[in-house]
C-alpha positions, 0 to 999 in steps of 0.5 A: 500500500505504501508503494502505491501511495509513493508512486501516486504522490510522485505522479501528482508532483510530476503532473503539477510540475509539468503544468506549472512549466508550461508557458503563459498565454502568448502576448501579441504585439502590433507591428510598427507601420513602416514609414516611407523614406521619401517623406522624411526631410533630410537635414540641412548642413550647418554651413548653409544655415542663414546668418541670423540663425547661426547668430541666434544659435551662437548667442544661445550657446554663449548664454548657456556658457554663462549659466554653466559658469555661474552654476560651477561657481555656486557648486565651488562655493558650496563645496568650500562650505561643506569642507569648512563644516566637515573640519568644524565637525572633526574639531567638535569630535576631538574636543568632545573626546577630551572633555 
């Protein structure tokens, strides 16, 4: 009787395992519609850009450069303050250990 129950249990485990091993329902993904290459405009070279557009781009770049320099100055000042705070914290630790 025990041999039958062992084989029955093994069969149940085998059947359950094979049911769990099956792949889930397939996922259907819609295909991307192809676009014609003729409808995509080609990029114009930078050399043929109008002078006003090039000047506007240069002005925008210079403004970005100024803004980046300001950010870097602020970051340097913040780092210096953090260094000073770290040194002060180390001094406080040293003095608290002495007393």
